[in-house]
N, C-alpha and C positions, 0 to 999 in steps of 0.2 A: 504494500500500500504506500509506504514511504517512497519507494523507488518510482512508482507510478506518479505520485505527486511531484517528484523531482522532474519527471518528463512533462507533466501537464503544465507546471508553472512556466517552464521555458517555452513550451509550445504557445501558450497564451501570450507571453511576452513577445515572441517572434511575430505573431499575427497582428496584435494590437499596435506594435511599434511601427508597422509598415506605414500607417497613416502619418505618424510623426516623422519618419524618415523621408517620406515623399514630400511633406510640407517643408522640411529643412532643405531638401534638394532644390525645390522650386524657389525658395526664398534666399538661401545662402550659397547654393552651389555644391558641387561634388567635393571640394577640398574639405569643408567643414565635416561633411558626412564621413569621409575617410579617416579624418583625425579622430573623430568620436569613436569610430569603429575600432581603430588601433588601440586606443586607450581602454575601451571596454574589453577587448580581447586579452590584452596584457593583464589587466586587473582580474578578469574572470579566471584565466589560467593560473595565476599566482594563488588566488583564493582556493581554487579547486585543488591545487597541489598541496597547500597548507592543510586543507580539510582531510586529505588522505594521510598526511604526515603526522598531524597532531590529533589524536583521538578526541581530545576535549573540545576541539574547534569544529562545530557543526556548520560549515559554510557552504555545503553542497548546493542548496537551492539558490541562494543569492549568487553564487559563482556561475551556475548554469544559466540563470536569468541574464547575467552580464554577458556571457558568451553568446546567448541568443540575440541580445541587442547588438552586439558587435557584428554578428552575421547579417542582421537586417540592414544596418547602416552601411555595410559593404555591398550587399547584393543589390539593393534597390538602385543606387547610383551607377552600378557597373554597366547597366544597359546603355548609358550615355557613351560608352566606349565605341558603340556602333557608329556614332557620328564622326569618329576619328578616321574611319575607313568606310565611307559611304558606298563604295563599289562592292564591299564585302559585308555590308551591314547584316544581311540575313545569316551569313555564316557566323558572324560575331555573336549575334543573339542566340543562335543554336548552340554555340560552344559554351556561352555563359549558362544557358539553361541546362545543358548537359553536365556542366561542372556542379551546378546546384543539385541535380538529381544524383550525381555520383559522389557527393560529399560524404554520404554515410559510410563510404569505403574507408575513410580515415580510421574509424574506430574498429572496423574489421581488421585492417592492417595492424593496429595496435594489439588487438587480441591475439593475432597470429604471432607477433613479436614477443608478446608476454608468455605465450605457451612455449615458443621456441627457446626462450631464455631460461626455461625452468622456473618461470614465475618470479624471476629476480628483477625484471624490468618493471618496477612498481608503477602504479598510476601516478604517484607524486612526481616521479622522474619524467614521465610522459608529459604531464601538463606544464611542468616547469620548462621543459624543452620546447613545448608547443607555443609558449609565449613569444618565441622568436618570430612567429608569423605576424603578430601584431607589431613587433619592432620593425620588420621588413616593410610592412604596410605604411608605417609612419615615415620611414626613411625614403621609400619609393615615392610617396606622395609629395614630400617636401623637395626631394632632390631631382626627381625625374619628370613628374607630371606637370603640365602647364597650370598656372594658377587659375586661369579662367576656363570656362566651359568650352567645349568644342563647338564649332559652328554647326548648326543643323543643316540638312540638305536644302530646305527653302532659303536659308540665309546664303548658302553658297551659290544657289541659282541666281539670287539677286546680285551677287558679286560678279557672276558671269555676265549678266546683262550690262553691268557697268563697264566691265573691261572690253566688251564688244562694241561699245559706243566710241567710234572713231572721232567724234567731235570733241572728246575729252583731250585729244592731242593738241587742240587749238586753245591758247590762252590769250586773254586781252593784252597781257604784258608783251606778247610777241611783237606788237607794233613798235615797241621801243627799240627793237633790233633794226639796224640800218640795212644790213645785207640780206637779200633774199636767200642766199646760200646759208647764212647763219640761222635764219628762220626754219629752213628745211631741215638743217642738222638738229636743231632743238626738238622740232616736232617728230623727227625720225627717232630720236632717242626716247621720247615719251612713248611712241608707238611700240618700240622694242620692249620697254619695261611693261607696258600694258599687255602685250602678247606673251611675254615671259610669265606674268602673273596668271594669265589665262591657262598656260600650259601647267602651271603648278596646281591650279584648282582642278583642272581636268584629270590630273593624275589621281586626285582624290575621288571625284564624282564620276569620272569616265567621260568619254567623248559624247557628242550630241546624239549619235546613234545609240550608244549604250544607255544614255538617259531616257531616250524615247522607248527603248525596249523595256526598261524598268517600269515606266509609266504604263505601257501596254499590259505588262504582267499584273500590275497593281489593279488596273481597270478590270481585267479578267477575274481577279480574285474578288473584287467588289461585286461583280455580276454573279459569280458563283455563290456568294453568301445568301443571296435571295432577299436580304433585308438591310443591306448596307445603307446607313443614313436614316433609318426609320425614326430615330429620336435625336439626330444631330441638330444642334442649334437650340435645343430646348434647355432651359435652365436646370441645373443639377437638382434643386429642390423639387422641381416638378417631375423630373425623371424618376426620382425616388418614390413618387406616389403612384407610379404606373405598375401594372401587373408584370411587365418585363423585369423590373428591378425586384419586386417582391418575390416572384417565383425563383429568379436566379439566386437571390439572397438566401431563401429558405433551403433550396437544394444545396447550396454551398455550405451553409451552417451544418446541415445534417451530414454531408459527406466528409467535411473536415473532422467532425466529431467521430464519425465512423472510422475514418482512416487512422486517426490518432489513438482511438480505442484499440484497434487491431494491432498497431505497432507496439503499444505499451503492454498488451496482454497476449501476444501470439503464443508465447510459451505456456502460460497458465491455461489458456483456452485448450490447447491440444493435449496438455497433461490430463485434463478432465475428459475430453472427447475420446482420446485414444487409450486412457487408463494406463499410461506408460510415461515415466520420466525420460527414458532413453529416446523413445520415438519423438516426444515433444522437443527434446534437445536437438535431435536431427533436423526437424522442421525449422527450428529456430536458427540453426547454423545455416541452413539453406536460405532462409529469409535474409540473414545478414549479408550473404553474397549476392542474392538476387535483387535486393533493393537498389543498390547503386548500379549494378550491371544492367538491370532492366530499364532504369531511367535513362542511362546513356544509350542503350540499344534502341529504345523507343523514340528518342528525340527527333531524328530525321523523318521517321514515318509519321509522327504526329504533325510535323510541319506540312507534309504533303497532304495529310488527311484534312487538316483545318483549312488549307488554302484551296482545296479542290472540291470539298463537299459543302453543301449549303448548311446554314446554322441548324435547320430542322433535322437534317440527316445526321450531323455531328451530335446533336442532342439525343437522337434515337440511339446512336452507337453507345453513348454514355449510359443511357438507360439500360441497354442490354448488358453492359458490364456490371451495373448495379445489381441486376437480377441474377446474373451468373455468380458473382461473388457472394451474394446473399444466400443462394441455394447451396453452393459448395461449402460455405463456412458453417453450415448447420449439419453437415454429414459427418458422422463419426468414423470416417475411413481414412487410412493413410494416404491413398492416392488423392482423395478430395482435399486433404491438407496441402499437399504439394501443388495441386491445381489452383487452390485458393491463393497461394503465395504468388504463383505465376500471373494469374489474372490481376491480382492486387498491384504488383510492381509495374504492370503495364498501364493499369487504370490511373494510378496516382499522378504520374507526369502528364497523362492525357487530360485529366480533369483540371489540374492547375493551369495548363496551357490554354484549355478551352475557356476557362473563366475570363482570363485576360483577353483572349481573342473575341469572345462574345461581347465583352464590355466595349472593346474598340468598335466593333461592327454595329452594335445597337446604339450605344450612347455617344460615341465619338471621342476624339482626342481632347477636345476642349475641357471635358469634364471627367476624363479617364481617371486622373489621380483621386478625385473625390469619390467617384463611384466605386472604383476598385478598392481604394483604401477603406471605405466604409464597409464594403462586403467582407474584406479580410479582417478588419478590426472586430466587427460584430461576431464573425465566425470564431475568432480567437476567444472572445469573452464567453461565448457559449461553452467553450471547452472546460469551464469550471464544472460543468455537469458531469464530466468524466469521473471526477472523484466520487460523485454519487453513484455512478454506474459501477465503479469498483466496489463500493460499499454494498450495493445491492447484489452484485455477483458473488462476493465472498461471504455475504450474510444470508439473507432469506433464500437466495437461489442455490446456496451450498456449492459454489464454484462452477455452476452450470451456466455457460455463456449463451446457450442456444436461444433463450427467449429474447435477450437483448439483441442478438444478431438478427433474429427473425423480424422483430419490430422495426429495427432500423432499415432492414432490407425492404420491407413492405412500404414504410414511409418514403424511402428513397425512390422506389418504383413509382409510387403515386405522384410524387413531385416531378420526377423525370418525365413521366407520361404527360402530366399537365403542362410542363414547359414545352415539350415537343409539339403537342396539339396546339397550344397557343401560338407558337412560332409559325406553324403551318397556316393557321387561319389568318393571323395578322400579316404574314408574308404575302398571301394571296390578295388581301385587301390593299396592302401597300403597293404591290406591283400593278394592281388595277388602277389605283390612284395615279401612279406614275404614267401609265399608258394614257389615262384620261387627260392628264396635264400636257403630255406630249402631243396628243391629238388636238387639244385646244390651241397649243402653240403653233401647230402646223396650219390650223384654220386662220389664226391671226396673221401668220406670214402670207398666206394666200390672199387674204383681204387687203393686206398692205400692198402687195404687188398689183392687185386690181385697181386700188386707188391711185397708185403711181402711174399705171397705164392710162387711166382715165384723165388724170391731170396732164399727162404728156399729150394725149389726143386733143384735149381742150386747148392746150397751148398752141398746137400746130393747126387748129381749126378743123380737125376731122370730125368733131362732134358738133351738130347743129345747135 
C-alpha cells in the first residue's frame, strides 16, 4: 500500500504539473523550465539516495514527487526542439515521444545491474549517481542552448518573405553616393547578404518545393481527420462546455486511472488471479521489459495511424483496445496475463498520443495548452482515487482485482463508444456545413461574375 502511494503521489504530481509547466513555457520560455527541471532532478535524486541510506529518513514520497516534477518541466518544453530542425520536425517529435515511452527502461537496467552485482549496487548509489543527469541538464542549458526560443516555422516563413523582397536592397541613403558604380556595388553587397540569409533559412525549413510538399501533406492529414477545425477559433471556456471536451475528459480520466492502477498492481493482480508468486513475478518481469520496448516499437505506427485515419476511426480503435484489455485482464490464465501486458504496452502510447492529436484537430493550436493541460491536470487529480481502489482491493475484495477491472472496462467501453458515435454524427454535420458554405461561396462568385459582365455590357452599350 505504501509502495502504491509512492507511485500514485508522483503520478498525480506529473499530470497536474503539466499545466504549470506549459504556462511557464509560454510565459518565461524553455530556459527557465530546464533550470527548474535540473534543480528538481538533482534534489529528488539526492533525497531518494538519502532515504535509502538513512533508515530514519523517510523521504521517498517527496523525493519521487520532485523527480516527477523534474521530468515534466523537461518533457513539456522538449517538443520546442522540433523548431530547431523544421525539415525534420516530425522525426524530432517521434524521437522525443519514443524517449518518453522508453524511459521506464532506466529502472529495468538498474534492476539488471543490481542483480548482476550480487545486490551490492545499492539504490542509494544509483540515485546519487543519477543526479549527474540533472547536472548535465543545467550545464547543457547554460553552456550550449540558445537563451531565446527557436523561431517557429511561421516566423521563418515571414523571414523568407522579407529576404525575397529585392526592394530591400535599395536605401534612401544610396542617393548620397556620387558614383553609379558605387551604388551598384553597395546594392550588390546587400543582395548577397540577403540571398546568403535566404540560403541559411532554407537549410532549416527546406526549399520552396519541400515546403509546399509539407503543406500538401498537412492538408491531406487535415482532410483525413474528418473534423479538422470543428471548434477552432472558439474561446477555451466555451470549448470546455461542449460534449467534445466533456467526453474526451471523462474517457481520459478513466483511462489514466486504469493505466496507473494496472502499472502499480500488475504483480499483486496476477498473484491472486494465477495463485502463484512465481508466475506473477514472471509476468511482472515481462511487463518491465515490454513497457519501454512496446512504447518505442509502437511510436512510428501510431504516427501513421493518427495521420491517416479519421478521428472517429482512431476513437473506435481505442475503444477496441479498451474492450480487449478489459476482457483479458479478468481471465485467470497465464496466456491472458501475457496478452494483457502486450495489449497494454501498445495501448498506453497510443492513447497518450491520441489525446494530444484529438485536442489539436478538434480544439486547435490557439487553445491547445489550456485544453490539454486541463485534461491532464484533472486526470492526475482523479488518481487520488487509486488509493481507495487499493484499499478496496486489499480489504473487502480480499485481493481480488476482477470487479474493479470489470467496472473500469465497462465504463471505458461506454465512454469510448459514446465518443466515437458523437464524433461520427458531428463529423457528418460538420462536413455538410462545410459543403453548404462552399456551395454558397460558389453561388456568390457566380453572381459576382454576372454582375461584372452586366456592368461591362452596360459600359460598352450592348444592353439597351
